[in-house]
N, C-alpha and C positions, 0 to 999 in steps of 0.2 A: 842182903844177900843170899838169906835161907831161902826166899821164895824164889829167888832168880836161879841160883844153881841147883837146888834139889826138887822144885817141881812145886805143884800143887798136891800130888800125892801124899810127898813125906813131908811138907811144910804146914806149920799150923800159924802160918803168917797169913794177911789178907792179900799177900802180893796178887791172887788171881782175880781179885775183887775190883782192881783200879787198872786203869788205862796207862800202859807204860811204853808210848808211842814214842816219847823225846827220847827214851833209854833205846830204843831200837835205832832211832834216827842217828843217835850218839855212835853206837856201835857201827851203823855203816860208816860214818864219817869217819872213825877211827880205823876202819879197815882201809879205806880209800886214803887215808893220809899214810899208812904204812906202806901199803903198795905204789903210791905215786913217791914216796921218799926213797923206796928200794929202785923205782924205776929210773930217777931222776939222778941219783946219787951213788947207787949201788949199796947203801946200808941195808940192812937185812937181806942179803942177796943170798947168802948161804941158808938161813931160815927159812925165808919165803921161797929157796929155789926148789931144788930137785928133792930126792927121797921121799917119793908118793907113797911107795909101799911100806915103808918105816912108820911115817906119818898115819896112815891109813890104820895100819896093826896097833898103834898105841891107841888109837882113836876108839876103835872096834873093841878092844878089850877092855877100857875105860868106860863105854857106853854099856857094854854086856854086864860089868862088874857093878855097875853105879845102882841097883836096885839093892844089892846085896850089902852095899856099903851104908843106905841111906834110910833103910827100913827100921834100925833102932835109933835113929839119928837124936832123938829127943829125950832117950833113956842112958845117954853115954855124959859122961862129966865134960866140962868144956874143953879139956886139954885133949880129947878126942874127937870132938865137934870140928874143932879148929883144921886138924890135917884133912878131915872128910870136906869140910867145905875147899879147902885148898885143891885136894883131888879134882872134887867136880868143877872146880873153875880150871884146873889144867887141862879138863877134858875138853872145854867151849875154847880154851886158848888152842889146843890140838886141833879141834875142826875149824878155828881161823884160818891158822898156817895152812892145812890140809886145801883148804877153800882157795887160798889164793896162789897155792901151789899149780893149782889148775888153770888160775887166770893168769898168771905171770907168763906162759907161751902166746897169748894170743895177742900180749903189747908187741907186736913183731916190728915196729919202728923205733929204730935206735933212740935214745935221748938225743943227741947230737943231731939227728935228722928230724926231730921233732919241729922244728920252727920252722924249716924250709916245708915241710908239710902242710904246717899250719898256713903260711904264707899263700903257698901253691894254691889250696882249697878256697881261701878266702878271694882269691885272683877269679879262680873258676866260676866260683859262686856269683861274685858282681859281676863277671861278664856275661854269664848266661842269662841273668836277671836284667842287665842292659837289654840285651838281646831280645829279650820278651817284651818290652816296650819300646824297640825302634821305631816299630811301624807307627805305632799307635800315639807315641808322646813325643815324637821328632826328638826338637833339641833337650826337651826335659829326660828323655830315656835314660842318659846319666844319673841323673838326680833320683828318678825313679828306680831306677836299678841300686843305687847304691842304699836308699833306705829300705826296700824290700829284700836285698839281698843280707844287710845290718841286722834286719829284724828276723829273717831267717835263720843266719847264724847263733843270733843270741837265743832263739828259741831253741834252736836243737842244742846249744851248749847246755843249756836249763834242762833238758830232756834226759840229757847222755847222765849229766850230774846227778840229776835226780835218781836215774833209774842206777848207777854206780852207788849211789846212798843207800836205794830202798832193796837192791839184789842180796847184799851181805844179811842186811836186817830179816830178810823173808829166809833163807838159809838158816838162821839162825832159830827163828819162830817155826822152821819145818824140823830142825833136829830136836828143837823141844817137844813139839808133838809127838815125833817117832817115841823119843825116851819116856813120855809119859804114856803111851800105849803099852810099850815092852814093859815098862815098870808095872803097868796095871796087869798083865796077863801074867807077869813072875809071882806078884803079889796074890793074884788070885788062885793061882795053881800050884804055887811052891812056898810061898812065905805065909800062907794065910794061917796057916798051925802055929809057926812060929811067933806072929804078931799076938796071937791068942793066950799065949804063956806068960 
């Protein structure tokens, strides 16, 4: 947890020396599950919905304050370390709900119309694939159309699912990279004297 939330600059763990692909895949799946739950059932709608400016302000405040909270982390007693970790965790939680706030408006199809949309998409896909094989395959055009259309739909669904999982993880890594760069600058030009004391 220290390596994940503090980053390699302030953490003395070997977090950066190990691969954590599964952790970011799990994070992406968690974000997808929350978005899907909110989209289909309306749960977390208030949390994942509006108030972008407020969420952005909170995130930026935590982002900017992070090096000042973390630079003496290992000199503090446990009862101070735990709140610092919680604040860092809350920063990434705020980043997550801010990210989902920007995603939700793009889910323009209502949950009640989703089934009709999927059925219509499947029918059009199978129909277009059948037409492709109509001249060359003759009576087998329907069979070939269904097979190729099914493969196309499965491939498309898998690609969308993979992207839906990878994008949140990529955003998380990007924010960690930006945080590391900012922390490095603050450490070099502002905190270096304090760290030597």
